[in-house]
C-alpha positions as CSV (number, residue, x, y, z in Angstrom):
1,M,63.7,3.9,31.2
2,K,60.8,6.6,30.5
3,T,57.4,5.2,30.4
4,I,54.2,5.9,28.3
5,K,51.9,8.1,29.8
6,P,48.7,6.6,29.9
7,F,46.7,9.9,28.1
8,I,49.4,8.6,25.3
9,V,48.0,5.0,25.2
10,I,44.5,6.0,25.4
11,F,45.0,8.5,22.1
12,I,46.8,5.3,20.0
13,V,44.0,3.2,20.9
14,A,41.5,5.6,19.8
15,L,43.4,6.0,16.5
16,V,43.6,2.3,15.8
17,L,39.7,1.9,16.2
18,S,39.2,4.7,14.2
19,S,41.1,3.4,11.4
20,C,39.1,-0.2,11.7
21,T,35.4,2.2,11.0
22,S,36.9,4.1,8.8
23,D,34.5,4.7,5.4
24,G,36.5,2.3,3.2
25,D,34.7,-0.8,5.1
26,D,34.0,-3.3,2.7
27,S,32.2,-5.4,4.9
28,P,28.3,-6.8,3.0
29,K,25.7,-4.8,3.7
30,I,22.3,-6.4,4.1
31,E,19.7,-4.7,1.8
32,E,16.5,-3.4,2.8
33,N,13.3,-4.9,1.4
34,P,11.6,-2.7,0.2
35,M,7.9,-4.8,0.8
36,A,8.7,-5.7,4.6
37,E,5.7,-3.1,5.6
38,F,3.4,-4.6,2.7
39,N,1.1,-7.5,2.6
40,L,2.1,-10.7,0.4
41,L,-1.0,-11.8,-1.6
42,S,0.3,-14.4,-3.8
43,N,3.5,-15.9,-4.6
44,I,3.7,-17.3,-7.8
45,E,6.4,-20.0,-9.1
46,A,6.6,-20.8,-12.9
47,N,9.6,-20.4,-15.6
48,G,12.0,-20.4,-12.8
49,H,10.9,-17.7,-11.4
50,S,8.9,-16.5,-8.6
51,L,6.6,-13.6,-9.3
52,E,4.9,-11.7,-5.8
53,L,1.7,-9.8,-5.4
54,Y,1.7,-7.3,-2.7
55,S,-0.7,-4.9,-1.4
56,K,-0.6,-2.2,1.4
57,G,-3.2,-2.4,3.6
58,K,-5.4,-5.0,2.2
59,K,-5.0,-8.8,3.0
60,G,-6.7,-10.0,-0.1
61,F,-8.5,-9.1,-3.2
62,T,-12.0,-7.8,-3.2
63,T,-14.6,-6.2,-5.0
64,G,-13.9,-2.6,-5.6
65,Y,-10.6,-0.8,-6.0
66,N,-7.2,-2.9,-5.6
67,E,-3.4,-1.0,-5.7
68,I,-1.2,-4.1,-6.5
69,F,2.7,-4.3,-6.4
70,V,4.4,-6.7,-8.7
71,R,8.1,-8.0,-8.1
72,I,9.5,-10.9,-9.9
73,K,12.6,-13.1,-8.3
74,D,15.2,-15.0,-10.2
75,N,14.8,-18.1,-8.2
76,A,18.2,-19.7,-9.3
77,D,20.0,-16.8,-7.2
78,A,17.3,-15.3,-5.3
79,S,17.9,-11.7,-6.5
80,Y,15.2,-9.6,-8.1
81,F,14.6,-8.6,-11.6
82,T,15.2,-4.7,-12.0
83,D,12.7,-2.7,-14.7
84,P,10.7,-5.9,-16.1
85,E,8.2,-5.2,-18.6
86,I,4.7,-6.7,-17.3
87,S,1.5,-6.6,-18.3
88,W,-1.5,-8.1,-17.3
89,L,-4.8,-9.5,-17.9
90,P,-7.4,-10.3,-15.3
91,V,-10.9,-12.3,-16.6
92,M,-13.8,-13.5,-14.6
93,H,-15.1,-17.0,-15.5
94,M,-18.8,-17.3,-15.4
95,T,-20.8,-20.4,-16.1
96,S,-22.1,-18.5,-19.6
97,M,-19.5,-15.8,-20.4
98,N,-16.0,-14.6,-19.7
99,H,-15.1,-11.0,-19.2
100,S,-12.6,-9.3,-18.0
101,C,-12.4,-5.7,-15.6
102,P,-11.0,-2.3,-15.5
103,K,-7.1,-1.9,-14.8
104,S,-4.1,0.1,-15.2
105,D,-0.8,-0.7,-16.6
106,L,1.7,-1.6,-14.5
107,S,4.4,0.9,-14.4
108,I,8.2,0.7,-12.3
109,T,8.2,2.5,-9.2
110,E,10.2,5.4,-8.5
111,E,11.0,4.4,-5.0
112,N,12.6,1.2,-6.3
113,N,13.4,-0.4,-10.2
114,T,12.2,-3.9,-8.9
115,V,8.8,-2.9,-7.7
116,S,6.0,-2.4,-10.2
117,K,2.6,-0.9,-9.5
118,G,-0.7,-0.6,-10.9
119,Y,-4.6,-1.2,-9.8
120,L,-7.7,-3.7,-10.6
121,V,-10.8,-2.3,-9.8
122,F,-13.2,-6.2,-9.8
123,Q,-16.6,-5.5,-10.4
124,M,-17.7,-9.1,-8.6
125,A,-16.8,-11.7,-5.9
126,G,-16.2,-14.8,-7.1
127,N,-17.9,-18.4,-6.0
128,T,-18.1,-21.7,-5.9
129,D,-18.5,-21.9,-10.0
130,E,-17.1,-18.7,-10.9
131,F,-13.8,-17.5,-10.4
132,W,-11.2,-14.6,-11.5
133,D,-7.7,-15.5,-12.7
134,I,-4.6,-13.1,-14.4
135,T,-2.3,-13.8,-16.9
136,F,0.8,-12.0,-16.3
137,T,3.0,-11.3,-19.3
138,Y,6.7,-10.2,-18.8
139,I,10.1,-9.9,-20.1
140,V,12.7,-10.3,-18.2
141,D,16.7,-10.5,-19.9
142,G,15.1,-10.1,-23.2
143,Q,13.0,-13.2,-23.1
144,E,9.0,-13.1,-22.8
145,Y,7.5,-15.3,-20.5
146,S,3.8,-15.8,-19.6
147,L,1.8,-17.2,-16.5
148,T,-1.8,-17.5,-15.0
149,E,-3.2,-17.7,-11.7
150,T,-6.5,-18.2,-9.9
151,I,-7.4,-15.1,-7.9
152,D,-9.5,-15.5,-4.8
153,V,-11.8,-12.4,-5.1
154,V,-14.0,-11.5,-2.2
155,A,-16.5,-9.0,-1.0
156,P,-15.1,-6.3,1.3
157,S,-15.1,-6.9,5.3
158,D,-17.4,-4.2,6.1
159,G,-19.8,-5.4,3.6
160,K,-20.1,-2.0,2.5
161,Q,-20.4,-1.0,-1.4
162,K,-17.3,0.9,-2.7
163,V,-18.0,0.2,-6.5
164,S,-20.8,0.1,-9.1
165,S,-21.3,-1.2,-12.2
166,F,-24.8,0.0,-14.4
167,M,-25.9,1.0,-17.6
168,G,-26.6,4.6,-18.3
169,S,-29.0,6.5,-20.1
170,D,-26.8,6.2,-22.8
171,D,-26.7,3.2,-23.3
172,V,-23.4,2.4,-22.0
173,M,-22.4,0.2,-19.2
174,Y,-20.2,1.8,-16.6
175,V,-17.7,0.9,-13.9
176,L,-17.1,3.4,-10.9
177,A,-15.0,2.4,-8.1
178,M,-14.1,4.8,-4.7
179,V,-10.3,4.8,-4.1
180,E,-10.4,7.0,-0.7
181,P,-10.9,7.5,2.1
182,S,-10.0,4.2,2.8
183,D,-9.7,5.9,6.3
184,P,-12.4,8.1,7.0
185,Q,-12.3,11.0,9.5
186,V,-14.6,13.1,11.2
187,A,-13.5,16.2,9.0
188,V,-13.7,17.3,5.3
189,N,-12.1,14.3,3.4
190,D,-10.9,13.9,0.3
191,I,-12.6,11.8,-2.0
192,Q,-11.1,10.3,-5.1
193,A,-13.2,7.4,-7.5
194,I,-12.1,6.1,-11.0
195,L,-14.6,5.6,-13.9
196,F,-14.7,3.3,-16.8
197,K,-16.6,2.2,-19.6
198,M,-17.0,-1.2,-20.8
199,E,-15.8,-1.2,-25.3
200,N,-16.6,-4.7,-25.3
201,M,-16.0,-7.5,-22.5
202,M,-12.5,-7.3,-22.2
203,S,-11.9,-3.7,-22.9
204,F,-13.1,-1.1,-20.0
205,P,-11.3,2.7,-21.2
206,A,-11.3,5.2,-18.8
207,V,-13.7,8.0,-18.9
208,E,-12.7,12.0,-18.8
209,N,-14.0,15.1,-18.2
210,Y,-17.5,13.8,-16.4
211,T,-18.9,14.9,-13.1
212,I,-19.9,13.0,-10.0
213,A,-22.3,14.9,-8.0
214,L,-22.4,14.0,-4.3
215,D,-24.7,14.2,-1.7
216,P,-24.0,12.2,1.8
217,R,-26.2,11.2,4.2
218,M,-27.1,9.3,7.4
219,P,-30.0,7.2,7.1
220,S,-30.2,6.1,10.5
221,M,-29.9,10.1,11.8
222,G,-33.0,11.7,9.5
223,N,-31.1,11.1,6.5
224,H,-29.6,14.4,7.1
225,S,-26.3,15.4,5.0
226,S,-23.7,17.5,5.6
227,P,-21.8,21.1,5.0
228,N,-18.8,21.7,2.6
229,N,-18.6,18.8,0.4
230,V,-17.7,19.3,-2.9
231,D,-18.6,17.2,-6.1
232,L,-15.9,15.1,-7.9
233,T,-14.6,16.5,-10.9
234,F,-11.6,14.9,-13.6
235,D,-8.1,15.7,-12.5
236,A,-6.3,14.9,-15.7
237,A,-3.0,14.8,-13.6
238,A,-4.4,11.7,-11.2
239,K,-6.8,10.6,-13.9
240,S,-9.4,10.4,-11.4
241,Y,-12.0,12.3,-10.3
242,N,-11.5,14.3,-6.8
243,G,-13.9,16.2,-4.5
244,K,-14.6,16.7,-1.0
245,L,-16.6,14.7,1.5
246,S,-17.9,16.2,4.7
247,L,-18.4,13.8,7.3
248,T,-19.5,15.3,10.7
249,M,-19.9,12.3,13.0
250,T,-19.1,8.2,13.0
251,G,-21.5,5.9,12.0
252,Y,-22.9,4.4,8.7
253,W,-22.8,6.7,5.9
254,K,-24.6,6.5,2.2
255,L,-22.9,8.6,-0.5
256,N,-25.2,9.3,-3.1
257,L,-24.3,10.0,-6.3
258,R,-25.2,11.5,-10.1
259,L,-23.4,10.9,-13.1
260,L,-23.4,13.6,-15.6
261,N,-21.5,13.7,-18.9
262,G,-19.9,16.9,-20.3
263,N,-22.9,18.5,-21.5
264,G,-24.6,18.4,-18.0
265,E,-26.5,15.5,-18.9
266,V,-27.4,12.8,-15.8
267,L,-26.4,9.5,-16.9
268,K,-27.3,7.5,-13.7
269,G,-28.3,8.4,-10.2
270,E,-31.5,10.5,-8.6
271,E,-31.6,13.8,-6.4
272,V,-32.4,13.3,-2.8
273,T,-35.1,15.1,-1.9
274,D,-38.0,14.9,1.3
275,E,-40.1,12.0,-1.5
276,N,-36.6,10.3,-2.4
277,E,-34.6,9.5,0.4
278,A,-31.7,7.6,-1.5
279,S,-30.1,7.4,-5.2
280,S,-29.5,4.3,-7.1
281,L,-25.9,5.4,-7.4
282,Y,-23.9,5.5,-4.3
283,F,-21.1,4.1,-2.5
284,E,-21.5,3.1,1.5
285,L,-18.8,4.2,4.1
286,E,-19.2,3.4,7.9
287,F,-16.6,4.2,10.8
């Protein structure tokens, strides 16, 4: 009786193993969580659903620009609704009045159709007597739902000004917020800002085609400026004001600004001179 040579046995075992791990494997695959690297800001349960709010870097809501990501989970089976229609209305409840703030629409992200993205610009922080809430209205499976949640809005942890609400010389109330740089470097940085006007207490439409003149200074270093700065102009594609910010060293910088309308008229802010050390319109950075 002939024996099977060892190399033939190895070949047969290899064939069996390859057939067991073929592309036709029907074992269940674990879906990756698209929000695994994000911070969960709030989980609101209502209507048999969980509405989850996330941010990329911030761990809470702060005055200024807040980019928010939203998912809606069906609590019955822990699945997430695809392509939900969501609108939101933030409201500040003050002791004498209520008002909203600048905001974008919420739109489905290209990366995942269960995730919606938008931003809110809070002009002021809450306190013991005054607070913010957000009302969400959403449609899933052809049915409309609504919920309202109180949120805690605080000043940025670094205490630096990233948003300004002011009356222009044209008697219009404006809100100007810095978006970038969120991680400033000793370099020529991209600087991005968004501008709105107050139409009424609940409506803040975006303002286009103005100019934001930029003059960064270091007050602790003789109020010196820096080279290669570029004023912020409106980018229609990005729907924001973009420019270049030159930071030549680490430390505290005051970004002096002037807002000019389409005719070049200054609506807010002053030039920095030997007699005038700072503009009344500014952002702050320290790194």
